[in-house]
Each structure stands twice: as C-alpha cells, then as structure tokens.
C-alpha positions as CSV (number, residue, x, y, z in Angstrom):
1,M,-40.6,77.7,-42.4
2,V,-41.8,77.6,-38.8
3,L,-40.7,81.2,-38.3
4,A,-42.6,82.4,-41.4
5,K,-45.8,80.7,-40.1
6,F,-45.3,82.3,-36.7
7,L,-44.7,85.7,-38.1
8,A,-47.7,85.5,-40.5
9,Q,-50.0,84.5,-37.6
10,F,-48.5,87.2,-35.4
11,Y,-49.1,89.9,-37.9
12,K,-52.6,88.6,-38.6
13,Q,-53.5,88.8,-34.9
14,L,-51.9,92.2,-34.7
15,L,-54.0,93.6,-37.6
16,V,-57.2,92.2,-36.1
17,S,-56.3,93.8,-32.7
18,L,-55.5,97.1,-34.4
19,K,-58.8,97.0,-36.4
20,K,-60.7,96.5,-33.2
21,D,-58.9,99.4,-31.5
22,V,-59.6,101.7,-34.4
23,N,-63.2,100.8,-34.6
24,L,-63.5,101.4,-30.8
25,F,-61.9,104.8,-31.2
26,L,-64.1,105.8,-34.1
27,H,-67.2,104.7,-32.2
28,N,-66.2,106.7,-29.1
29,F,-65.3,109.7,-31.3
30,N,-68.6,109.7,-33.1
31,N,-70.6,109.4,-29.9
32,C,-68.7,111.9,-27.9
33,K,-70.6,114.6,-26.0
34,F,-68.2,117.3,-27.3
35,K,-69.4,117.7,-30.9
36,E,-68.4,121.4,-30.9
37,A,-64.8,120.3,-30.4
38,Q,-64.6,118.8,-33.9
39,M,-62.0,120.1,-36.2
40,N,-62.9,123.0,-38.5
41,V,-60.8,125.3,-40.7
42,E,-59.9,127.8,-37.9
43,R,-58.9,125.1,-35.4
44,G,-56.9,123.4,-38.1
45,V,-55.0,126.7,-39.0
46,I,-54.3,127.3,-35.3
47,A,-53.1,123.7,-34.8
48,I,-50.9,123.6,-37.8
49,A,-49.4,127.1,-37.1
50,G,-48.7,126.0,-33.6
51,L,-47.0,122.8,-34.8
52,F,-44.9,124.7,-37.4
53,V,-43.8,127.3,-34.8
54,F,-42.9,124.6,-32.3
55,L,-41.0,122.5,-34.8
56,S,-39.1,125.5,-36.3
57,V,-38.1,126.8,-32.9
58,L,-36.9,123.3,-31.9
59,L,-35.0,122.9,-35.2
60,G,-33.5,126.4,-34.8
61,W,-32.3,125.4,-31.4
62,L,-31.0,122.0,-32.3
63,H,-29.9,122.3,-36.0
64,S,-29.5,125.8,-37.4
65,P,-30.6,129.3,-36.5
66,Y,-32.0,129.8,-40.0
67,W,-35.1,127.9,-39.0
68,Y,-36.1,131.0,-37.0
69,I,-36.9,132.6,-40.4
70,F,-39.6,130.1,-40.9
71,T,-41.0,130.9,-37.4
72,G,-41.1,134.6,-38.4
73,F,-42.9,133.7,-41.7
74,V,-45.6,131.7,-39.8
75,G,-46.1,134.6,-37.4
76,L,-46.2,137.2,-40.2
77,N,-48.7,135.1,-42.1
78,L,-51.0,134.8,-39.1
79,F,-50.7,138.6,-38.6
80,Q,-51.7,139.4,-42.1
81,A,-54.5,136.8,-42.1
82,S,-56.1,138.6,-39.1
83,F,-56.6,141.7,-41.2
84,T,-57.1,140.4,-44.8
85,K,-59.0,137.2,-44.0
86,F,-56.7,135.5,-46.6
87,C,-54.9,132.4,-45.4
88,P,-53.3,129.9,-47.7
89,M,-53.5,127.1,-45.1
90,A,-57.2,127.8,-44.7
91,L,-57.7,127.4,-48.5
92,F,-55.8,124.1,-48.4
93,L,-57.8,122.8,-45.4
94,K,-61.1,123.8,-47.1
95,K,-60.0,121.8,-50.2
96,M,-59.2,118.9,-47.9
97,G,-62.8,118.9,-46.7
98,L,-62.8,120.6,-43.3
99,K,-65.9,122.7,-42.6
100,N,-65.8,126.4,-42.3
101,G,-66.0,128.2,-39.1
102,T,-66.7,131.9,-39.0
103,V,-63.3,133.6,-39.3
104,F,-62.3,132.9,-42.9
105,E,-65.7,133.4,-44.5
106,K,-66.1,136.2,-47.0
C-alpha cells in the first residue's frame, strides 16, 4: 500500500518534470536562430538513407552478410533518384507533412 502510493507520486512527479523539459525544448526549438535547419523532404531522405546504410552495415557485420544487399538497395535507390527525381521515401515524407525543398519538385 505504501509502495503503491510512493510509486504513484514518483511517476506523477516524473511526468511533470518530463512535461516541463519537453515544453522547454519546444520553446527553444521554435525560437532558434537557425530556421533554415528545419527538416524538409530532402534532408529527411538523406537522414533516413544514412540511418538505413549505417544500420544495414552494422547488421551485416554483426548478424549476417545478407544485410549488405539492403545497403546496396539503398545506394541504388539514391542513384536512380538523382536522375529520375522519383524517390519513394520522398513521397512518404511528403504524405507525413514535411515541406518540399527543391530537389524532388516536378
């Protein structure tokens, strides 16, 4: 009974603290001087492709060499997107609400 009250109060204080931290982060993010650094479709594609390459190389090294096929797929998709201006990840990010940059506009 005492433990349950303690845990309830602890989690309540933890949530209040987290809410304050999140509000502070959002306030600082919205008032930052680097507005041009906000995420758009192109930066999202680059970030996700970099993450996929890093994870697939790591998994290929630690788990199975078949993960390197995924690394090749990501690289091939980036290569074809540079010529065709068609990128499935860009379409997905547009649907998620990210703003367009200049690369994937038609």
